DRENDREN-938498 format. One record per residue: residue in one letter; z, y, x negated of N, C-alpha, C in turn. Coordinates in Angstrom, 3 decimals. Example, Ala and Ser with C-alpha at 12.3 -4.5 7.8 and 13.67 -1.06 7.14 Angstrom:
2
[node A,[7.800,-5.690,-13.190],[7.800,-4.500,-12.300],[7.800,-3.300,-13.200]]
[node S,[7.080,-2.250,-12.850],[7.140,-1.060,-13.670],[7.870,0.030,-12.900]]
//
This chain:
76
[node M,[24.515,-26.848,26.185],[24.780,-25.430,26.345],[23.477,-24.653,26.126]]
[node P,[23.082,-23.769,27.031],[21.817,-23.035,26.889],[21.911,-21.969,25.800]]
[node R,[20.753,-21.702,25.189],[20.695,-20.683,24.142],[20.751,-19.288,24.733]]
[node K,[21.189,-18.344,23.891],[21.198,-16.943,24.306],[19.768,-16.411,24.277]]
[node V,[19.407,-15.661,25.272],[18.087,-15.052,25.319],[18.172,-13.683,24.665]]
[node K,[17.303,-13.477,23.636],[17.293,-12.200,22.929],[16.485,-11.189,23.712]]
[node A,[17.004,-10.007,23.828],[16.309,-8.948,24.554],[15.418,-8.162,23.598]]
[node G,[14.232,-7.802,24.044],[13.333,-6.961,23.256],[12.433,-7.756,22.333]]
[node K,[11.662,-7.003,21.533],[10.704,-7.611,20.601],[11.393,-7.980,19.289]]
[node F,[10.633,-8.692,18.473],[11.153,-9.038,17.155],[11.016,-7.841,16.222]]
[node K,[11.784,-7.853,15.136],[11.810,-6.737,14.202],[10.688,-6.891,13.173]]
[node L,[9.900,-5.843,12.986],[8.831,-5.862,11.988],[9.406,-5.537,10.621]]
[node K,[9.003,-6.310,9.629],[9.480,-6.062,8.273],[8.307,-5.653,7.393]]
[node T,[8.537,-4.661,6.568],[7.509,-4.138,5.675],[7.442,-4.978,4.413]]
[node H,[6.214,-5.285,3.976],[5.996,-5.950,2.696],[6.134,-4.870,1.624]]
[node K,[7.223,-4.923,0.857],[7.595,-3.836,-0.033],[6.564,-3.574,-1.132]]
[node A,[5.954,-4.625,-1.682],[4.952,-4.429,-2.736],[3.758,-3.657,-2.206]]
[node T,[3.370,-3.937,-0.961],[2.244,-3.230,-0.349],[2.594,-1.768,-0.114]]
[node S,[3.788,-1.505,0.373],[4.175,-0.124,0.658],[4.287,0.710,-0.618]]
[node K,[4.559,0.072,-1.758],[4.647,0.800,-3.017],[3.269,1.060,-3.630]]
[node R,[2.294,0.209,-3.327],[0.968,0.331,-3.930],[0.008,1.212,-3.145]]
[node F,[0.225,1.334,-1.848],[-0.699,2.083,-1.010],[0.007,3.254,-0.355]]
[node R,[-0.785,4.281,-0.010],[-0.259,5.459,0.651],[-1.270,5.917,1.693]]
[node L,[-0.795,6.589,2.704],[-1.675,7.091,3.742],[-1.721,8.612,3.637]]
[node T,[-2.943,9.170,3.603],[-3.080,10.621,3.507],[-2.840,11.251,4.876]]
[node G,[-2.797,12.566,4.907],[-2.589,13.278,6.154],[-3.707,13.058,7.151]]
[node S,[-4.919,12.862,6.630],[-6.071,12.637,7.509],[-6.224,11.171,7.900]]
[node G,[-5.306,10.315,7.429],[-5.319,8.914,7.837],[-6.107,7.981,6.937]]
[node I,[-6.480,8.437,5.733],[-7.228,7.595,4.800],[-6.236,6.816,3.946]]
[node L,[-6.481,5.525,3.789],[-5.628,4.672,2.964],[-6.064,4.810,1.512]]
[node V,[-5.140,5.160,0.626],[-5.465,5.358,-0.787],[-4.601,4.449,-1.656]]
[node R,[-5.109,4.171,-2.845],[-4.405,3.322,-3.796],[-4.476,3.948,-5.179]]
[node T,[-3.593,3.492,-6.092],[-3.636,3.951,-7.473],[-4.500,2.999,-8.293]]
[node K,[-4.897,3.444,-9.453],[-5.703,2.598,-10.332],[-4.797,1.657,-11.116]]
[node G,[-5.341,0.515,-11.488],[-4.600,-0.442,-12.296],[-4.729,-0.126,-13.769]]
[node G,[-3.909,-0.754,-14.596],[-3.998,-0.573,-16.041],[-3.290,0.662,-16.550]]
[node K,[-2.280,1.140,-15.825],[-1.576,2.354,-16.229],[-0.322,2.076,-17.043]]
[node S,[0.141,0.833,-17.042],[1.480,0.577,-17.559],[1.562,0.449,-19.078]]
[node H,[0.738,-0.388,-19.707],[0.869,-0.583,-21.155],[-0.494,-0.885,-21.773]]
[node L,[-0.518,-1.034,-23.123],[-1.743,-1.253,-23.912],[-2.736,-0.101,-23.728]]
[node R,[-2.228,1.123,-23.837],[-3.078,2.289,-23.627],[-3.208,3.159,-24.870]]
[node R,[-2.823,2.647,-26.016],[-2.844,3.482,-27.218],[-4.266,3.834,-27.656]]
[node R,[-5.188,2.876,-27.508],[-6.557,3.110,-27.949],[-7.430,3.743,-26.863]]
[node T,[-6.858,3.952,-25.703],[-7.603,4.548,-24.596],[-7.710,6.052,-24.802]]
[node S,[-8.876,6.620,-24.484],[-9.088,8.055,-24.671],[-8.243,8.862,-23.684]]
[node E,[-7.992,10.110,-24.051],[-7.161,10.986,-23.215],[-7.813,11.228,-21.855]]
[node R,[-9.139,11.321,-21.847],[-9.859,11.564,-20.593],[-9.692,10.380,-19.641]]
[node T,[-9.787,9.181,-20.186],[-9.622,7.978,-19.369],[-8.201,7.893,-18.840]]
[node K,[-7.226,8.234,-19.669],[-5.832,8.207,-19.237],[-5.578,9.235,-18.148]]
[node A,[-6.243,10.385,-18.247],[-6.100,11.424,-17.232],[-6.691,10.965,-15.900]]
[node L,[-7.748,10.162,-15.960],[-8.390,9.672,-14.732],[-7.524,8.643,-14.004]]
[node F,[-6.553,8.060,-14.715],[-5.661,7.063,-14.089],[-4.771,7.686,-13.011]]
[node T,[-4.563,9.003,-13.073],[-3.654,9.648,-12.133],[-4.252,9.788,-10.738]]
[node E,[-5.581,9.706,-10.630],[-6.244,9.893,-9.335],[-5.950,8.747,-8.376]]
[node M,[-5.882,9.093,-7.106],[-5.751,8.091,-6.046],[-7.155,7.819,-5.500]]
[node I,[-7.473,6.552,-5.281],[-8.801,6.154,-4.822],[-8.718,5.710,-3.372]]
[node P,[-9.650,6.172,-2.519],[-9.659,5.653,-1.145],[-10.033,4.181,-1.113]]
[node V,[-9.371,3.427,-0.267],[-9.613,1.986,-0.164],[-10.867,1.759,0.676]]
[node K,[-11.788,0.959,0.139],[-13.004,0.617,0.861],[-12.892,-0.820,1.341]]
[node G,[-13.488,-1.118,2.458],[-13.448,-2.470,2.999],[-12.497,-2.571,4.169]]
[node R,[-13.064,-2.864,5.331],[-12.242,-2.934,6.540],[-11.221,-4.051,6.486]]
[node G,[-11.570,-5.166,5.830],[-10.655,-6.304,5.753],[-9.388,-5.984,4.995]]
[node I,[-9.539,-5.261,3.885],[-8.382,-4.896,3.068],[-7.504,-3.905,3.820]]
[node I,[-8.134,-2.932,4.472],[-7.385,-1.937,5.246],[-6.597,-2.620,6.359]]
[node K,[-7.244,-3.574,7.022],[-6.598,-4.307,8.111],[-5.393,-5.097,7.598]]
[node R,[-5.539,-5.725,6.425],[-4.456,-6.515,5.842],[-3.288,-5.633,5.434]]
[node V,[-3.580,-4.473,4.850],[-2.521,-3.553,4.423],[-1.758,-3.033,5.636]]
[node R,[-2.482,-2.710,6.722],[-1.824,-2.229,7.934],[-0.911,-3.292,8.528]]
[node R,[-1.328,-4.564,8.407],[-0.507,-5.660,8.931],[0.730,-5.869,8.061]]
[node L,[0.572,-5.770,6.736],[1.701,-5.993,5.824],[2.695,-4.841,5.844]]
[node A,[2.187,-3.623,6.030],[3.067,-2.441,6.051],[2.835,-1.678,7.341]]
[node P,[3.401,-2.132,8.447],[3.147,-1.470,9.731],[3.758,-0.075,9.831]]
[node N,[4.770,0.214,9.040],[5.439,1.515,9.102],[4.924,2.486,8.047]]
[node L,[3.742,2.218,7.508],[3.162,3.056,6.456],[2.809,4.448,6.970]]
[node E,[2.545,4.574,8.270],[2.140,5.849,8.844],[3.252,6.879,8.817]]
[node E,[4.495,6.426,8.862],[5.631,7.348,8.957],[5.936,8.027,7.658]]
//
């Protein structure tokens, strides 16, 4: 018995960890949060803790390319 032929392309699935860690700005720059925000911060200075809130632009074409592949729907 012959197999059914599927119509259309395959469904793209987003890598959820990637979509939670990275964000795309309005101008199209890929940004990430800093690490070390979750625990063991009692001895850290207030200024350093305040700097954790900033989003950093991602440098490196390879990383940007990988993130775009893992989260293709990040633009929306």
